[in-house]
C-alpha positions as a printed Julia matrix, in Angstrom:
232×3 Matrix{Float64}:
 188.14  132.15  100.83
 186.11  131.67  103.44
 183.8   134.2   101.97
 183.68  131.63   98.53
 183.3   128.36  100.67
 180.5   130.28  102.33
 178.95  131.01   99.18
 179.35  127.93   97.99
 177.51  126.06  100.58
 174.06  124.46   98.98
 171.22  126.35  101.02
 169.46  124.33  103.89
 166.31  123.33  103.35
 163.48  123.67  105.92
 161.62  121.23  107.4
 158.66  122.56  106.23
 160.2   122.93  102.92
 160.7   119.37  102.65
 157.12  118.35  103.67
 155.07  117.91  100.59
 152.43  120.5   100.15
 148.93  119.51  101.06
 146.31  119.77   99.01
 144.71  123.63   99.46
 141.49  121.64   99.12
 141.76  118.29  100.87
 139.69  115.4    99.64
 136.37  114.64  101.06
 135.71  111.29  102.84
 133.86  108.97  100.91
 130.66  108.64  102.89
 130.53  105.01  104.73
 128.58  101.84  103.21
 126.1   102.39  106.85
 125.73  106.11  105.45
 124.55  105.48  101.8
 122.18  102.69  102.98
 120.35  104.8   105.17
 120.47  107.57  102.23
 118.88  104.64   99.68
 116.05  103.85  102.17
 115.43  107.24  102.61
 114.6   108.05   99.42
 112.73  104.68   98.99
 110.78  105.37  101.69
 109.92  109.32  100.21
 109.47  107.86   96.48
 107.11  105.49   98.25
 104.87  108.06  100.13
 104.78  110.19   96.86
 103.65  106.87   95.28
 101.06  106.47   98.23
  99.76  109.91   97.76
  99.42  110.08   94.24
  97.23  106.37   94.53
  94.9   108.24   96.92
  94.53  111.31   94.58
  93.61  109.1    91.62
  91.86  106.61   92.96
  88.8   105.91   91.55
  85.52  106.3    93.01
  83.49  103.91   91.22
  83.86  101.16   87.77
  79.95  101.37   86.91
  77.19  103.79   86.57
  74.74  102.31   88.17
  72.95  104.2    90.91
  71.22  101.46   92.26
  72.83   98.66   94.12
  72.29   94.88   94.99
  73.54   95.89   98.42
  75.6    98.71  100.39
  78.05   97.36  102.01
  79.14   99.41  105.5
  82.76   99.53  106.18
  83.74   99.07  110.17
  84.68  101.62  112.31
  86.0   101.16  116.22
  83.5   100.94  118.47
  84.24  102.17  121.92
  85.24  100.83  124.66
  82.11  100.06  126.25
  80.27   98.24  123.09
  78.42  101.33  121.71
  79.4   102.91  118.23
  81.71  105.34  118.23
  81.01  108.82  116.55
  82.91  107.49  113.6
  81.01  104.39  113.38
  77.88  106.16  113.89
  78.58  108.12  111.38
  78.97  105.74  108.74
  75.52  103.59  110.39
  73.35  106.43  109.71
  74.8   107.46  106.27
  74.29  103.88  104.74
  70.69  103.86  106.81
  70.13  107.12  104.86
  71.23  105.98  101.35
  68.99  102.62  102.04
  66.03  104.97  102.59
  66.55  106.55   99.4
  66.57  103.43   97.93
  70.18  103.03   96.57
  70.5    99.14   97.99
  67.16   97.12   99.61
  69.83   95.29  102.04
  72.77   96.94  104.23
  76.11   94.43  104.6
  78.16   95.43  107.86
  81.24   94.05  107.49
  84.33   94.29  110.46
  85.12   91.49  112.97
  86.7    92.54  116.47
  89.92   94.16  115.01
  91.05   97.34  117.75
  88.54   95.44  121.1
  86.81   92.88  121.85
  83.81   94.25  120.2
  82.43   92.71  116.84
  81.97   95.96  115.21
  79.66   94.96  112.17
  77.65   93.51  115.24
  77.51   97.07  116.67
  76.95   98.62  113.61
  74.15   96.37  113.23
  72.57   97.27  116.52
  72.5   100.59  116.04
  70.83  100.4   112.25
  68.08   98.47  113.8
  67.77  101.19  116.9
  67.64  103.34  113.62
  64.05  101.62  112.02
  66.13   99.25  109.98
  64.42   95.8   109.74
  66.78   92.71  110.6
  65.79   90.84  107.49
  67.46   94.15  105.59
  70.53   93.48  107.51
  73.41   91.49  106.88
  76.52   91.07  109.47
  79.76   90.05  108.27
  81.98   89.75  111.61
  85.34   88.0   110.54
  86.92   90.93  108.95
  90.41   92.5   110.33
  91.03   95.14  107.87
  89.94   96.47  104.69
  91.04   93.62  102.44
  89.19   91.37  104.35
  86.25   93.33  104.59
  86.38   93.06  100.39
  87.16   90.04  100.42
  84.37   88.56  102.98
  81.52   91.41  101.69
  82.21   90.02   98.03
  81.64   86.18   99.6
  78.59   87.02  100.97
  77.31   88.71   98.06
  78.64   85.87   95.48
  76.58   83.28   97.63
  73.21   85.05   97.24
  73.52   86.16   93.55
  74.55   89.83   94.34
  76.75   91.7    91.69
  76.64   95.15   92.98
  77.35   97.39   95.88
  77.81  101.22   97.31
  80.62  100.96   99.58
  80.23  103.28  102.7
  82.76  104.49  104.83
  84.87  107.58  106.0
  86.28  110.42  103.59
  89.86  109.31  104.48
  89.34  105.47  104.21
  87.43  105.75  101.1
  90.91  106.38   98.78
  92.51  102.84  100.03
  89.55  101.2   100.04
  88.58  101.93   96.35
  92.05  100.51   95.79
  91.6    97.33   97.21
  87.62   96.75   96.01
  88.91   97.75   92.51
  90.56   94.41   92.58
  87.29   92.38   93.41
  84.94   91.05   90.97
  81.79   93.98   92.03
  80.27   96.62   90.16
  80.33   99.53   92.64
  81.44  103.06   94.18
  82.29  104.55   96.92
  80.1   106.72   99.08
  81.99  108.98  102.18
  79.95  109.22  105.67
  79.72  112.63  106.78
  80.8   113.17  110.23
  78.45  113.8   112.79
  80.54  116.28  114.84
  83.41  119.05  113.21
  86.82  117.26  113.73
  89.29  119.32  114.66
  92.47  120.33  112.14
  94.85  117.93  114.24
  92.88  115.32  113.75
  91.63  115.37  110.29
  95.84  116.15  109.78
  96.25  112.83  111.74
  93.62  110.87  110.12
  95.06  111.92  106.43
  98.48  111.01  107.3
  97.57  107.57  109.16
  96.27  106.6   105.71
  98.68  107.79  103.45
 101.28  105.4   105.5
  98.34  102.5   105.36
  97.8   102.78  101.44
 101.67  103.09  101.02
 101.65   99.54  103.08
  99.14   98.55  100.83
 101.07   99.29   97.94
 104.23   98.15   99.1
 103.42   94.77  100.64
  99.63   94.07  101.45
  98.48   93.69   97.93
 100.92   91.21   96.54
 100.89   89.32  100.15
  98.0    89.63  101.86
  95.74   88.45   98.96
  92.01   87.42   99.51
  90.36   85.55   96.95
  86.31   85.41   97.21
């Protein structure tokens, strides 16, 4: 009798058996809205940088077949802390003088204000050009611009006031793709021309300049092109 009663008892289920089985793979937590926003922002930044790289790669170098122009526009570079031409600035001036002497244009327009220190870039460049033998009567100074958009805008104003319609634009090789994108929006016939460096640059300096110009190009494409317009 005790054996039958014992056999009739329902088996006890352990506490572990009563608990629902956990899935072999826990459900992954969905990322928070902050993480999703950060990921979206990172993707947008990468796309913008890729756009800037491609825009620089395929930037136009001219919109004309002209080989002689009304003027040579030399874009500004910062002077040194003492107001003397920096190596990059002197390189642009020297190339502008060389192109002038080759007969590319009968005059030089130096463009650049006191954008990086208290010295007006165009005035420093004009003095350097005169020191290289260029007559002051063939030099025009545009000393109000604070960036490349204003370089293009204010130089175009000077040219239109004189009835000049074409220009060769000189600057550093790293700067020219962005300058070309900007000048392409102004009513001039133009081509760009790179100023060779007067002294070899290190790979670090070259890489830094390229990276900086890519960032500036990205800013131009995403913002300045639409919101920092300058009508000549």
